[in-house]
PAKOL-392685 format. One record per residue (C-alpha): residue in one letter; x, y, z. Coordinates in Angstrom, 1 decimal, padded with zeros to 4 digits. Layout:
REM PAKOL-392685
rest: A; X: X; Y: Y; Z: Z $
...
This chain:
REM PAKOL-392685
rest: M; X: 000.0; Y: 000.1; Z: 000.2 $
rest: S; X: 001.8; Y: 003.2; Z: -001.1 $
rest: G; X: -000.6; Y: 005.6; Z: 000.9 $
rest: T; X: -000.9; Y: 006.2; Z: 004.5 $
rest: L; X: -004.2; Y: 006.7; Z: 006.6 $
rest: N; X: -004.6; Y: 009.0; Z: 009.6 $
rest: K; X: -008.2; Y: 007.9; Z: 010.9 $
rest: V; X: -009.8; Y: 007.8; Z: 014.7 $
rest: M; X: -013.3; Y: 006.8; Z: 015.5 $
rest: L; X: -014.5; Y: 007.1; Z: 018.9 $
rest: I; X: -017.6; Y: 006.4; Z: 021.2 $
rest: G; X: -017.2; Y: 008.0; Z: 024.1 $
rest: H; X: -018.6; Y: 010.4; Z: 027.3 $
rest: L; X: -017.8; Y: 013.7; Z: 027.3 $
rest: G; X: -015.8; Y: 014.7; Z: 030.6 $
rest: D; X: -016.4; Y: 018.3; Z: 030.8 $
rest: E; X: -018.3; Y: 021.0; Z: 029.1 $
rest: V; X: -017.5; Y: 022.3; Z: 025.4 $
rest: K; X: -015.3; Y: 025.1; Z: 025.8 $
rest: M; X: -015.5; Y: 027.5; Z: 022.8 $
rest: H; X: -012.7; Y: 030.3; Z: 021.7 $
rest: Y; X: -014.1; Y: 032.5; Z: 019.0 $
rest: F; X: -011.2; Y: 034.2; Z: 016.6 $
rest: E; X: -011.4; Y: 038.0; Z: 014.9 $
rest: G; X: -011.9; Y: 036.3; Z: 011.6 $
rest: G; X: -015.6; Y: 034.7; Z: 012.4 $
rest: G; X: -014.3; Y: 031.2; Z: 013.2 $
rest: S; X: -014.3; Y: 029.5; Z: 016.2 $
rest: I; X: -013.0; Y: 026.1; Z: 017.8 $
rest: G; X: -014.7; Y: 024.0; Z: 020.5 $
rest: R; X: -012.5; Y: 021.9; Z: 022.9 $
rest: F; X: -013.7; Y: 018.8; Z: 025.0 $
rest: P; X: -012.6; Y: 015.6; Z: 026.7 $
rest: I; X: -014.0; Y: 012.2; Z: 025.8 $
rest: A; X: -013.7; Y: 009.4; Z: 028.0 $
rest: T; X: -013.6; Y: 005.8; Z: 026.7 $
rest: N; X: -013.6; Y: 002.6; Z: 029.0 $
rest: E; X: -012.5; Y: -001.0; Z: 028.6 $
rest: S; X: -013.3; Y: -003.4; Z: 031.0 $
rest: Y; X: -012.2; Y: -007.2; Z: 031.7 $
rest: T; X: -011.7; Y: -009.8; Z: 034.3 $
rest: N; X: -008.2; Y: -010.2; Z: 036.1 $
rest: K; X: -007.8; Y: -013.8; Z: 035.5 $
rest: S; X: -005.7; Y: -014.0; Z: 039.0 $
rest: T; X: -008.0; Y: -012.6; Z: 041.1 $
rest: G; X: -011.2; Y: -012.6; Z: 039.4 $
rest: E; X: -011.8; Y: -008.8; Z: 040.1 $
rest: R; X: -013.4; Y: -007.2; Z: 037.1 $
rest: V; X: -011.1; Y: -004.0; Z: 036.1 $
rest: T; X: -012.2; Y: -001.3; Z: 034.2 $
rest: N; X: -009.8; Y: 001.2; Z: 032.5 $
rest: T; X: -010.5; Y: 004.7; Z: 031.4 $
rest: D; X: -008.7; Y: 006.6; Z: 028.7 $
rest: W; X: -009.2; Y: 010.4; Z: 027.9 $
rest: H; X: -008.7; Y: 011.8; Z: 024.6 $
rest: N; X: -008.8; Y: 015.7; Z: 023.7 $
rest: I; X: -011.4; Y: 016.5; Z: 020.9 $
rest: V; X: -011.2; Y: 019.7; Z: 018.8 $
rest: V; X: -014.2; Y: 020.8; Z: 016.4 $
rest: R; X: -014.2; Y: 024.1; Z: 014.5 $
rest: N; X: -016.6; Y: 026.6; Z: 013.2 $
rest: K; X: -020.3; Y: 025.6; Z: 013.2 $
rest: A; X: -019.6; Y: 021.9; Z: 014.2 $
rest: A; X: -017.9; Y: 023.5; Z: 017.4 $
rest: E; X: -021.4; Y: 025.7; Z: 018.1 $
rest: I; X: -023.4; Y: 022.9; Z: 017.5 $
rest: C; X: -021.6; Y: 021.1; Z: 019.9 $
rest: E; X: -021.9; Y: 023.9; Z: 022.4 $
rest: K; X: -025.6; Y: 023.7; Z: 022.1 $
rest: Y; X: -026.5; Y: 020.3; Z: 022.2 $
rest: L; X: -023.7; Y: 018.8; Z: 024.3 $
rest: S; X: -022.9; Y: 018.7; Z: 027.8 $
rest: K; X: -020.9; Y: 016.5; Z: 030.3 $
rest: G; X: -022.0; Y: 012.9; Z: 030.4 $
rest: D; X: -023.4; Y: 012.9; Z: 027.1 $
rest: K; X: -022.4; Y: 010.0; Z: 024.8 $
rest: V; X: -021.0; Y: 010.8; Z: 021.3 $
rest: Y; X: -019.7; Y: 009.3; Z: 018.5 $
rest: V; X: -016.9; Y: 011.2; Z: 017.0 $
rest: E; X: -014.5; Y: 010.5; Z: 013.4 $
rest: G; X: -011.2; Y: 012.4; Z: 012.7 $
rest: R; X: -007.8; Y: 012.6; Z: 012.3 $
rest: L; X: -004.9; Y: 012.6; Z: 015.3 $
rest: K; X: -002.9; Y: 015.3; Z: 015.2 $
rest: N; X: 000.1; Y: 016.5; Z: 017.6 $
rest: R; X: 001.1; Y: 019.9; Z: 018.9 $
rest: Q; X: 003.6; Y: 021.4; Z: 021.0 $
rest: W; X: 003.8; Y: 024.7; Z: 022.9 $
rest: Q; X: 005.8; Y: 026.4; Z: 025.5 $
rest: G; X: 004.3; Y: 026.5; Z: 029.0 $
rest: E; X: 004.4; Y: 029.6; Z: 031.3 $
rest: D; X: 007.2; Y: 027.9; Z: 033.5 $
rest: G; X: 009.2; Y: 027.8; Z: 029.7 $
rest: N; X: 009.0; Y: 023.9; Z: 029.3 $
rest: T; X: 007.7; Y: 022.6; Z: 026.1 $
rest: R; X: 004.6; Y: 020.8; Z: 025.9 $
rest: Y; X: 003.0; Y: 018.1; Z: 023.9 $
rest: T; X: -000.6; Y: 017.1; Z: 023.3 $
rest: T; X: -002.4; Y: 014.7; Z: 020.9 $
rest: E; X: -005.8; Y: 015.5; Z: 019.9 $
rest: V; X: -008.1; Y: 014.5; Z: 017.9 $
rest: H; X: -009.6; Y: 017.0; Z: 014.9 $
rest: V; X: -013.2; Y: 016.0; Z: 014.1 $
rest: Q; X: -014.4; Y: 015.9; Z: 010.7 $
rest: E; X: -017.7; Y: 013.9; Z: 011.3 $
rest: F; X: -019.7; Y: 013.4; Z: 014.6 $
rest: T; X: -023.1; Y: 012.0; Z: 015.8 $
rest: F; X: -024.6; Y: 013.0; Z: 019.0 $
rest: L; X: -025.7; Y: 009.2; Z: 020.4 $
rest: T; X: -027.6; Y: 010.6; Z: 024.0 $
rest: T; X: -027.9; Y: 014.1; Z: 025.0 $
rest: K; X: -029.3; Y: 015.3; Z: 027.8 $
rest: K; X: -031.1; Y: 018.0; Z: 026.4 $
rest: E; X: -033.1; Y: 015.3; Z: 024.1 $
rest: S; X: -033.3; Y: 012.9; Z: 027.1 $
rest: T; X: -035.5; Y: 015.4; Z: 029.0 $
rest: T; X: -037.7; Y: 016.5; Z: 026.5 $
rest: N; X: -038.3; Y: 012.5; Z: 025.8 $
rest: E; X: -039.2; Y: 011.7; Z: 029.7 $
rest: G; X: -042.9; Y: 011.5; Z: 028.4 $
rest: G; X: -042.0; Y: 008.1; Z: 026.8 $
rest: S; X: -042.5; Y: 009.2; Z: 023.4 $
rest: A; X: -039.8; Y: 008.2; Z: 021.3 $
rest: S; X: -038.3; Y: 010.8; Z: 018.5 $
rest: N; X: -038.1; Y: 009.7; Z: 014.8 $
rest: T; X: -035.4; Y: 011.6; Z: 014.0 $
rest: Q; X: -031.7; Y: 011.2; Z: 014.0 $
rest: T; X: -029.1; Y: 013.9; Z: 014.4 $
rest: T; X: -026.6; Y: 014.2; Z: 011.7 $
rest: G; X: -022.8; Y: 015.4; Z: 011.8 $
rest: N; X: -024.0; Y: 019.2; Z: 010.8 $
rest: G; X: -026.8; Y: 019.3; Z: 013.3 $
rest: N; X: -029.6; Y: 018.7; Z: 011.4 $
rest: K; X: -032.7; Y: 016.3; Z: 012.3 $
rest: T; X: -033.3; Y: 014.0; Z: 009.6 $
rest: P; X: -036.4; Y: 011.5; Z: 009.6 $
rest: L; X: -035.5; Y: 007.9; Z: 009.9 $
rest: K; X: -036.3; Y: 005.9; Z: 007.0 $
rest: D; X: -039.7; Y: 004.8; Z: 008.3 $
rest: S; X: -041.2; Y: 007.4; Z: 010.6 $
rest: T; X: -045.0; Y: 006.1; Z: 010.2 $
rest: P; X: -046.4; Y: 005.6; Z: 013.5 $
rest: L; X: -046.8; Y: 002.0; Z: 014.6 $
rest: G; X: -050.3; Y: 000.4; Z: 013.7 $
rest: Q; X: -050.6; Y: 002.6; Z: 011.2 $
rest: T; X: -050.0; Y: 002.5; Z: 007.1 $
rest: A; X: -048.1; Y: 005.0; Z: 004.8 $
rest: E; X: -050.8; Y: 006.4; Z: 002.2 $
rest: D; X: -048.5; Y: 004.9; Z: -000.6 $
rest: D; X: -048.8; Y: 001.2; Z: 000.6 $
rest: L; X: -052.7; Y: 001.4; Z: 000.6 $
rest: P; X: -053.8; Y: -001.6; Z: -002.2 $
rest: F; X: -056.2; Y: 000.8; Z: -003.9 $
């Protein structure tokens, strides 16, 4: 294979609120951490062990504003993007390094704001896409009813 690939897919829970930074030219950037978990049973002790990894997520412009509006700490989200390494000088003069996931696509899996609006027991027949628009699922006909196109006459 002659090419290279830099692709990351994560499903995890937000560890903090989305922190926004706005630029003079009208652009914006949002940053938030995501926690992913790995669970296994220790063979020697039989104890259940859970390891948590933290990932620094970066979202830009309109996508960042959508994340800020709809996501909050604890929400479950799917993100897809590229790994980027960055370095800077800290206030103490030491060079600092970080690895970030620069998001290209995302999907809200659960949000607190959605769950509070759906507490009445009715499920929504929409899904949120990466651009924040709600689109109807393929079959949004309520149970027990048929769509007009399905009538035999």
